[in-house]
N, C-alpha and C positions, 0 to 999 in steps of 0.2 A: 419354433420353443414347442414346448409339452404342452399338453391337453389336461383339461379339467379329469380324466379317467387318469391320473400318470399320478390326482399328488392321494401325496400320503397322513397330510395335517395341513390344512388352511391355515392362515394367520389368526386367528380364534383357537383352536385345537395345541397353534403352536405357546400360546403367549401361555395359555391356561395345564397343558406341559412346562412352563417357563416358570410358575407360579407351585403349581404341586410340589417341585421339583427344590428349587426353593425352602415350602414347608417342613420338605426333605434334609434339608443338610441345618433347616436352624435347630430342625429341629434336632441333628443329634451332638450338634455345635453349641447347643444352649448354656454349658455349664464355663462356655471359650468363652473370653474378653474376646480374646480373634481371630476369627477367620482368613489366611487364603483363599483366594479363587482363586486358578491362572487358568489360564483356558491359551491353546493352542495356535499358533498364529492363523492363521484366516477364522473362516468362520470359526474354528472353537472359539477361539478374544470375541466373536460376537457375539453370542455366544454366551457366555462369559464372561462376558456387562450388565445383560440381559438377566442372570440370576444378585450380581451386585446387588441394579440398583432395584431388582426386588427384596433382593433383602437387610437392603438398607429400611424400607416401604414394610414390612412386618414384624425387620424383630431393633432390634440393642449392640449388635455383633457390632465390632469394632470390624467392617470386609474393610481387607485390599484385595487392590486387584494386582495378579502377577500378568504380566503376555509372557507364554513358554515359545520362545526361535526357533523347532528342527524344523529341517532341509528332510521333509516327506518321500520323496523322492532315494536322495541318499538322510535315511537315518544316524544315522553310523556316526557321521557328522558330526560334531559340539553342538550341540545344545543350550542353549545361552538364555537367563530372566532376564525381565525387565529390573528384581530388586537387587538385591546383592541375597548373600544366598546370609550367614548372621540377617537379617529381612525372617526370614518364614522359620530359620531356626529356629530346631522346640515349636517351630508350633502347631499350628490342626490344620493343612488342608488337602486343598479340592484340584484337584486336574482333570479337566475339564474341556471337552470336546465337543461337536458336532454332530459327528458316524462313527460310531464305534462299527468300521468293516473289516477288514484281516487283522485287523490286531494292532499291527506293524507298531507304530504311531505313539499309538496308548502306551501302548510294550516299553520301548523304549524311553518317553515321559516321563512314564515309574522310575525307569530305570535312574535317569538322572536323579529324579529327590529319594533314594534310599541309598546318594551317595551321602545324604543332609541327615544329622537325627530329627527326624519331624514326631513331637505329641503325636497323632492324629495325620492317618492319608487313604483318604478318600479317591471314588470318579466315580462323573456324572456327565453323560452323553445326551442327546436331547436324541435320534435315532441308533441302539443296537440290531445290527445287521447279524444277523447268529450264524455266524460265514466264521468263527476267527481262525483264523493261523497261526496266537499267540491262544496262551491259557488265559488269559486274560477279560477282569470283571471288571462291568458301571457298577459301580457300587447304588447311584439313581438315574437310572432312566426316565423315556419319556415317550418312549414303545419302539419294544422289540417287533422282529421283524423274520421271517422265515421269510429268503426272495432265491436263490437259483444263483447261483455263482453266471451269469451275462448284465445278471439287472446288481444295475446301483442306482445307493441312491443322491443325492440331488440339494442341500438347502439354500436356499436362498432367503439371504438377510437386504435387505429397504430398508428407508428410514419408516417407512411404518408399517411394511410386511415384515412377516420369512415366510414361507411356505414350503414343507418337503416334498420332493417330485420322485416318484418309481421311473429311471430310463433306464 
């Protein structure tokens, strides 16, 4: 596996980032009755679950979790969500992923939600890697890194821990 020298965020730091992002989301949507947290399948969804749990602890917002199914290898394929379109139509939504790498997954996720009228739309990532192929940005981010093209960010979530590695 990776060595501790490659760790960019340990469990405590990831928890701090989740809490900070959750507070930023709460501040942004505090006047709303409901906010949809839409996590991209895989680690994005796990990260979204953690944000939802924290939001429920710190706010009185009605927070709804939504899974966004995107084929990351073929993002042009149809994107589906665990909620019907009517459940998020004219509502506030945050699209969540673990790492903003090239921007491909996030931009296609954004494209999907642009086909639905939303009240407010933001994006959140744990790690923003500054090598984007598309002009997409994260409104809420845990950490931004300038890495080489050959370096990759890997986030591992387990029951009791979460670690981000540079590999």
